[in-house]
DRENVO-258017 format. One record per residue: x, z, y of N, C-alpha, C in turn; residue in one letter. Coordinates in steps of 0.02 Angstrom, whole numbers, plus 50000, padded with zeros to 5 digits. Layout:
! DRENVO-258017
XZYXZYXZYA ...
//
This chain:
! DRENVO-258017
500425000049941500005000050000500445000050062M 500284995650110500664995450172500355000250222S 500765002550268500515007050320500905005850384S 500595007550439500915006850504500955013750535K 501565016050548501655022850570501525023450645K 501315029550664501215030950734501875031350770L 501885029250832502475029750874502295034050935T 502795036350973502645040451031502175037251080P 502155030551083501715027251130500985027751110T 500845030451051500155031051029499805037151059N 500155040951101499835046551136499525051451086N 499925053651037499665058050986499865065251000S 499435069850978499575076950983499115080550934S 499355085950905498965089650855498345092550888A 497795092450851497165095250877497165102850866V 497095106850920497055114050910496405115750874P 496445118550814495855119550773495605126750772S 496035131550790495815138550789495435140150854S 494975145050850494595147050909495065149850963R 495555153650941496025156550989496425151151024L 496655146250985497045140851015496635136851065G 496005135651050495575131851095495405135951157R 495285142451147495135146751204495735147251251L 496335147451222496935147751263497015141351304M 496835135551273496865129251310496395129551371R 495775131751359495295132251414495515137451465L 495785142951440496015148151486496585145751529G 497045142051498497605139251536497375134251587G 496865130251568496575125451615496265129151675M 495875134351661495545138051714496055141351760A 496585144151730497115147351770497455142251816T 497605136351787497935131251828497495128751884G 496845127851868496375125651920496315130951975V 496275137351954496225142752003496845142952048A 497425141852017498045141852056498055136252107G 497825130352085497785124652132497315126152189N 496755129452173496265131052225496545136052275M 496935140952251497225145852297497725142552344L 498135138052316498635134552358498285130252410V 497785126352387497425121852433497055125952486A 496765131652465496405135852512496855138752565G 497445141052543497925143952590498155138652640A 498265132552617498475127152661497945125652714Q 497315125552693496785123952740496675129752790Q 496735135952765496665141752810497215141752862L 497815139752841498375139552888498255134352943A 497835129352927497675124152976497055125953017Q 496805132153007496225134353045495565132053017G 495555129552955494935127252924494635132552878K 493995132052866493655136652820493385132552762R 493785131752709493595127252654493025130052611P 492605125452585492085127452538492375127552467K 492085131852425492325132552356492295125852320L 491745122152329491675115752294492215110752315S 492405110952380492925106352403493605108052373D 493735114552363494365116652333494385114952258L 493805115352226493775113952154493855106552139L 493505102352178493485095252164494055091652200L 494655092452174495245089152201495555084852147T 495935079652164496255075452113496705079452066P 497075084452093497525088252049497135092251998S 496575095152018496165098951970495835094351920N 495585088651944495275083751898495775081551845A 496405080351866496925078251820497075083751768L 497115089951792497255095551746496695096351695K 496065095751718495495096451673495495090851621I 495585084551642495565079051594496145079451544T 496735081651567497305082151521497155087351466Q 496895093051486496765098351436496205096451389Q 495665093551415495105091651371495315086051325L 495745081551348495975076151304496395078851247S 496775084151260497165087351207496705091051158H 496175094251184495745098351142495295094151096M 495045088451123494535084551089493925088851073R 493515086651027492945090651006492405091251059G 492005096751053491435097651096491635098451169A 492215101651181492435102651250492535095851284A 492865091151250492975084551279492315080751283M 491885081551234491235078051234490835080051296K 490815086551310490455088851369490775086151433L 491435086051435491775083251493491615075951503G 491555072151448491375065151452490685064251482Q 490215068451460489535067951486489505069551560L 489885074551581489915076451652490215070751692I 490705067251663491065062051701490715055351700S 490195054451658489895047851650489665044851716M 489375049151759489105046551822489415050051881D 490065051451876490395055251929490555050851990A 490515044251981490735039752034490405040852101G 489765042452102489415043352165489355050752185D 489615055252144489575062352159490215065052191L 490775061952175491425064452198491815058652229V 492345060152266492755054852296493035050152242P 493155043752260493375038752211494005040652173P 494495043952207495115045652173494995050852118E 494505055352128494335060252076493955056952020I 493475052552037493095048951987493555044851941A 494075041951970494545037951930494915042251879A 495085048451898495415053051851494935055151797V 494315056951816493825059151767493655053551718L 493675047351741493505041751698493975041251638A 494585044151644495055043951589494805047751529R 494335052451539494055056151482493695051551434L 493475045751457493095041251414493545036651374R 494205036951387494645032351350495315035351331S 495465041451354496145044151345496195049851294D 495775049751244495845054951192496515054151157A 496835059751141497465059651105497315058851030H 497705054750997497625053750925497965059450887A 497745060550824498075065350781498755062650759M 499255066850753499885064650722499755062750649P 500175058550622500065056050554500035061750503E 500445066850512500445072350464499765075850462R 499475077050520498815080250522498275075650495Q 498335069250509497865064350484497875064150408L 498465063850379498525063750306498205069950274R 498305075650306498015081850280497255081550279A 496965078850332496235078150335495985073550280V 496315067850270496095063150219496185065950148L 496725069550138496825072650071496275077750057T 496085081650108495565086650098494895083450083A 494785077250107494135074050097494125069250038N 494695065950024494705060849972495135062649911W 495495068149915495925069949860496635067549870G 497095070349830497815069049840498015061749828A 497645058149787497825051249769497445046049809Q 497205047849868496765043349906497095036749923W 497745036549934498085030449954498045024949901Q 497955027049838497925022249784497285018049786Q 496805019949829496165016249834496205010549885R 496785009849919496845004949972497445000349960F 497374994149981497944989649983498304990250050T 497944992350102498254993650167497854998850205S 498205002950243497885008050285498325008950347F 498065007250405498455007950467498385015050493S 498955018450500498945025250527498905025350603F 498935019550634498835019150706498095018050719T 497755022550753497035021750762496865015950808P 496315012650793496075007350837495635010250892I 495445016550886495055020050937495125027450926A 495145031350981495165038650976494675041351028A 494205045451005493685047951049493675055651048A 493105058551067493075065751075493035069451009S 492675066650960492555070250897492985067550840I 493165061150843493565058250790493925052050813G 494345049250769494705043150783494585038150727Q 494665031650742494485026350696495105022550673V 495135021250608495705017550578495435011650538H 495845006550534495655000550496496025000650429R 495664998750376495964998950310495634993650266A 495994991650212495734986950163495754990250094T 495194990350060495164993549995495424988849940T 495524991649881495764987549824495284981949807L 494634983149818494144977749802494014973249862D 494444973549914494434968649968493974970150027G 493714976150031493274977750088493694979350150R 493534976050206493864977150270493464982550306D 493754988450315493364994150338493634997150403M 493174999950442493335004250499493155011350477A 493635015850478493535022550451493605027650507I 493065031250522493065036350574493225043050542K 493725046350568493985052550539493915058150591I 493575063350572493445068850619494055073350628Q 494165075450690494705080050704494585086750670Y 495105089950643495005096350607494765101750655P 494295105850631494055111550669493515110050720G 493325103550727492825101750777492165105350766V 491905105050704491245107850691491245115450702R 491775118850681491795126050688491865128350760K 492135123950802492275125950871491725124150920S 491195120850897490675118450942490365124050983I 490155129450950489805134850985490255137951039S 490875139551021491325142651069491515137851125S 491615131451109491775126551160491225125951212D 490595125451188490025124851234489975131051278V 490035136851247489985143051285490545143551337N 491155141751317491725142251363491665137351422N 491465131251407491385126351461490825128551509V 490265131151481489715133551523489955139251567A 490365143751540490625149351579491065146851637S 491475141851623491895139051675491485135851730L 490945132351710490505129251760490175134551804L 489975140051772489655145451811490155148551859R 490755149951834491265153051877491455148451935L 491415141951924491595137151976491085136852031S 490475139252017489945138852066489545132352061G 489715128052013489355121752005488665122751974L 488565128351938487915129851909487635136051944L 487005135951966486695141851996486675147651947P 486865153551970486895159351926486205161251899K 485675159751938485005161751918484685156851869A 485005151151858484715146051815484825147951741L 484285148351703484335149951632484485143551592D 485105142851572485295136751535485375138151461I 485195144151438485275145851367484905141051321E 484265139251336483925134451292484295127751289P 484575125651346484945119351348485585119851308L 485935125451313486555126351275486415126451200L 485855129551181485665129851110485555122751083K 485195118751122485065111851101485695107651101Q 486135108851150486765105151153487195106551091A 487215112851070487585114651010487295111350949K 486625111350945486295108250888486445100750885R 486405097350944486535090250946487255088650927Q 487725092650953488425091450938488575092650864L 488245097550834488345098650761488085092650722R 487535089750745487275083850711487745077950720E 488045077250779488525071850791489155072750749E 489305078950731489905080250691489775079850617A 489175078050596489005077150526488995069650511D 489545067150483489595059950473489155057350416Y 488965061650370488495059450318487815058050350E 487605062450397486975061250432487015054950475A 487595053950507487685047850548487635041650504E 487905042150443487865036450397487155034550381G 486715039550375486005038150363485685034850423K 485865037050483485605033850543485855026650548H 486475025550529486755018750528486355014250483L 486205016650423485805012750375485105011450401Q 484815016550434484135015850459484095010550514R 484575010550560484565005550613484704998650585F 485124998250533485244991750502484584988850473A 484174993250445483524991150419483044989150475Q 483024993150528482554991850583482724985350620L 483364983550621483584977650659483764971750613L 483584972350549483764967150501483484960350520A 482904960250553482594953850572482754951850643A 483234955250673483434953750743484164951650743T 484304945150734485004942850725485444943650786P 485144945150845485544946150905485974952450901E 485804956950855486174963250848486554963350782F 487134966650784487524967750723487624975250714V 487444977850656487554984850638488024985050579V 488584988550583489054988850527488724991350463P 489004989350407488764991550341489094998150322T 488695002850299488965009250276489295008450208L 489875011650198490195012050132490155019350110H 489615020850074489465027850057489985030850010A 490325026749971490805029549922491435032349956D 491535030650019492105033450056491885038250112F 491235039450117490955043550171490855050750149T 491085055450191490965062550181490715065450247T 490635071950250490415075150312490915074150368Q 491555073150349492085072550399492385065550405N 492175060950362492435054050362491855049250355V 491835044350400491305039250398491635032450388L 491445029050333491735022450317491215017050328A 491405012050369490955006550386491334999950379M 490964994450378491284987950380491584986950449S 492164983750452492484982250516492154976150546F 491944976750609491624971150645492024969950709V 492294963850717492704962250775492274960850836A 492524962950894492174961650957492574964251015G 492374962451075492714964751135492304970251168V 492624974551209492234979751245491694976451287P 491104979451286490534976251319490644975651394V 491004980451424491104980151496491624974851515E 491974972151465492494967251480492214960351497S 491564959351489491274952851504490994952651576I 491264956951618491024957251688491114950551723A 491584946451700491704939951732491384934151693D 490984935851642490634930651605490094927451649A 489844921651630489304918551669488714923351678P 488374922851735487824927251751487304927351696Q 487134921551669486624921151618486804925051555A 487454925151538487664928751479487624936251490E 487814938551550487754945651566487024947851568R 486604943651597485894945251601485594945751531D 485784941151487485514941251419485724947551382R 486354949551390486604955451355486214961751376L 486114962651442485754968551465485014968151448L 484744962151446484044961451425483954963651353S 484454961951311484434964151241484444971751237L 484874974951277484934982251274484314985751301L 484034983151356483434986151384482844985251336V 482794979251307482274978151257482344982651197G 482964983751175483074988351119482874995451137L 483014997551198482835004251219482075005251216M 481685000151237480955000751233480735000951160F 481054997151117480874997351046481025004151016R 481605006951035481795013551009481285018851029E 481065018751092480605023751118479895022751092L 479655016651094478945015351080478795012951010F 479285009950977479155007050911479495010950855E 480145012350863480525015750810480405023250810F 480315026250869480315033550874480995036450857G 481515032450867482195034250848482665030850898L 483105034750930483515031950983484235034350978M 484705029750986485405031450993485505033251067Q 485655039651081485625042151150486305042951184T 486855041051151487515041751181487635035851228D 487745037051293487805031451340488505028551346P 488985030951307489665028551314489705021051301N 490025017451347490085010151340490435008251276F 490875012551251491265010951190490815010351129A 490185012351133489735011851077489445004751070N 489625000351116489404993451111490024988851112Y 490004983751070490514978451071490144971751074R 490504966551091490184960051099490594954751064Y 490254950751022490574945250987490524939051031D 491074937051061491064931451108490854924851075L 491044924051012490904917650978490154917050961Q 489884922150931489184921850910488704924350963S 488984927551016488594930651070488104935851043Q 488334939450992487924944850965488194951550988R 487744956350995487924963051018488034967650958L 488604970950957488784975350901488634982550921I 488254985950880488054992850894488474997550851L 488805002350883489235007150849489025014250865L 489225018850823489165026050835488435028350841D 488155030550785487465032950783487435040450774F 487965043950793487975051250786487465054650830G 487345051850890486895054950938486185052150933A 485985050450873485305047750862484795053350866T 484255052050902483745057150914483055054450895R 482655058450859481975056550841481485058650896S 481005054350911480485055850959479805055550925F 479355060050942478685059950913478265054550946T 477745052250911477285047350943476995050051008P 476855056651011476565059551071477045058951130A 477695059651116478205059051169478205051851196F 478195046951151478165040051173477535038451212G 476965041251190476335040051224476345042951295Q 476655048851303476695051951369477085047551417A 477635044451393478015039951436477645033351447Y 477265031251398476845025351409476345026651466Q 476035032551465475555034451518475905034951585H 476505037851586476875038551648477045031651678L 477265027151636477455020451660476835016551683M 476285017151646475675013851667475435016451735R 475435023051742475205026151804475645024251863A 476305023751851476765021851904476645014651926T 476525010251878476375003251894475735002751935L 475255007151919474605006951953474615010752019A 475165014452032475195018552092474715024352090G 474545026652031474065032152022474445038752017D 474505042352073474915048552074474595054052031R 473935054252028473615059351987473775058351913K 473745052151890473905050651820474645051751807A 475075050151857475795051551850475925058951841M 475565063051880475645070351875475425072851807A 474885070151781474655072151714475165070351660Q 475465064351667475975062351618476595066651625A 476805068151687477385072551698477275079451669G 476665081951674476485088451646476515088251570L 476275082751541476275081951467476985081651440A 477425078251477478125077651455478495084351463I 478335087951516478655094451529479125094451588G 479055089551634479475089451693479305095151740Y 478695097651735478485103551772477895106551736F 477675112551757477085115651727476605117651783D 476055120851763475535122451812475765127351865D 476305131051851476535135951899476955132851955S 477155126651947477575123351997477155121452058I 477415122852117477055121252178476915113852184R 476365112252220476155105252229476705101152262A 477065104152311477585100452346478155098552299Q 478295102952250478815101352202478585096052152H 477945096352133477675091152089477735084352123Q 477565084152188477605077852225478335075452229M 478805080152236479515078252238479735075152173A 479495077952117479655075152051479355068152045V 478735067252068478415060752065478785055652108L 479065057952164479475053452205480085051052166D 480375055552126480945053552083480725048352033L 480125049252003479875044251956479815037451991F 479545037452051479455031152088480115027552097D 480645031352114481295028152124481575025752057I 481565030152007481875028451942481535022451908A 480895021451922480525016051889480465009851932L 480875009351984480865003352027480984996951987E 481464996851939481554990551900480924988551863P 480524993551840479904992051805479374989651854L 479354992551913478834990651962478974983851993K 479594981651992479774975352024479494969451983F 479114965152015478804959551980479274953551981D 479714953351933480214948051929480874950651904G 481404946951917482074948751893482374953951941V 482544959851915482824965251955483584964751955F 483884964852014484614964152021484934971052022D 485244973051966485564979551961486224979752000F 486494974052017487124973852053487064975252127G 486474974852155486384975852227485944981752244T 485614984852195485154990252211485524996552235T 485205000252278485465006752301485075012552270N 484785011052212484375015952176484745022352160M 485355021752135485735027652111485855032752166A 486115030952225486215036052276485565039052301P 485035035152304484385037952326484115042852274R 484185041152211483975045752158484375052252161L 485025051452171485465057252172485315061852231R 485195058752288485045062652348484395066552340E 483875063152313483235066452303483285071852249A 483655070352196483735075152142484115081352163G 484655080352203485045086052226484635090352274L 484235087152317483815090952363483325095352325A 483035092652272482575096552231482935102052194L 483535100352168483915105252129484165111052170G 484295109852235484545115152278483995119752303L 483375117752291482805121952311482725127552259D 482875133652279482875139252232482185140652202R 481665138152234480995139152208480825134152153D 481275129252143481175124352089481815123652049F 481885128052001482435127351953482115126751885W 482075120551862481705119251800482085114151759H 482205115751696482545111051651482025107551608I 481995100851611481515097151569481655098151495P 481185096251452481295096751379481915092851359P 482235095151305482865092051283482765084751266I 482175082951238482055075851221482075071551284E 481785074051338481795070251401482515069451427A 482905074751420483595074451443484005069351404L 483885068951338484245063951298484025056851316F 483375056051331483135049551353483455047751420L 483505052651466483825051351531484555049251520H 484875052451471485565050851455485635043451436R 485165041051396485165034051375485035029551435K 484515031151474484335027051532484905026751582L 485225032551594485785032651641486355028251619G 486505028351555487045024151528486885016751536G 486255014851522486065007851529486095005651602L 485875010051647485905008351718486625007251741F 487075011751719487785011051739488085004551713L 487915002851651488184996651622487894990551658L 487244990751673486924985251709487234984351778A 487374989951812487684989551877488394987051872A 488764989251820489454987151810489484979551800R 489014976851762489014969751746488624965651797L 488334969051847487934965651899487404961251866K 487064964251817486574960551779485904960151816A 485524954951799484854954051827484364953651768R 483884958251767483444958951709482724959551731V 482274956051697481554956751709481304962551666N 481374968551692481204974551654480454974851641V 480054972951689479324973251680479104968851621R 479384962851618479204958251565479374961151496Q 479924964751491480124967851428479684973851410L 479434977351461479044983451449478304982251437A 478024977151469477304976051468477004975951397V 477314972751348477014972851281476894979851253P 477284984651275477214991551250476744995651293Y 476524993051350476094996751395475374994451391L 475254989151354474574986651348474164991151301Q 473524991251312473084995851275473114994751200A 473234988651178473244987151107473924987351075G 474404990851108475094990851083475194995151022S 474694999251004474755003350944475035010250956G 475215011851018475475018451032474925023651035L 
//
């Protein structure tokens, strides 16, 4: 069997797997950030300025320190950092957003010795005898695992995702530690009860760390999209799959965001496929891949087919949940604020105890967020100013201490998906007729 060894340019480092080791990483990060804040604060005070805590926290040097430590840690800590950084571009200065963006691509790979130990624990001591080739240089490294290419004795060309050691055991402590750091930083209101959200985050991350469960989601989506040739879903190889190793067929493609210079029609078609798939997931499948990372999509330039990867963050939705969003979208199209409020109440965006002014503020957010749906024609995501208006309205509502309300976790995961699609559409400057794609699911006879 041939192999390709890792070199120093592969950006490899051992994954800290013990709770103490991971806590020390976070503690060291917090100490370094605090030190940077003290220095920056002293400099500004010497200049006669009175700096705000948030200004001292959100500096390029602190962003760099945070991304470096989370990239070394991997696991849930890095996953949470990636989610925070997904839409940082309009929240923080460009130089900080550029540093945070590294979290989506700069995970450190495992050294070969640690990688071999993981594979031996999952496949047995003689695992190499099952392959004619296995590249020890990963083709991708992310927050929870890294991917390697290999060829089996019977000729299967596979992409094998291997989970970093200790990830599953460290999820609870990682989430708690990151939440504590956010509270200490002042970025989270102290009075906001985020325990239900943390509980759901831990549950979701444990599900994402179960590769056998992800394999079942992979197979399910392959079945659901079998009659849709525009999409490619890798084939699961169950005989090589365990809770910590996921074996799939290797499918070649380019990063989806790399086609930013492709013809307008090709970019429009790609985003139309993704938006249409999102509606099918919500209204037809009741099953949605909710991870917005661009790396979960690849594009086959020759066949112009979209490759779907990474089904760890797959979420089930009840028919009632889909119906509530159907009612919300119908009411928004009709301009019926009373029906919109009823749908928002059914979903859980607010309850009867919320003041009328706050309900109206939430409905204003719906109006902005659903502008692509309300637009009668092709909506240009490359020119819209929707994102800053949404953010401004959302922050104004969030800063109102009389309205601190966390929507149901299902709604948050749907928002995660929608946010990722919006960012990709804006990145590719795509133009999509969203209403045309949605209308079949909003008609009375749609079966919802």
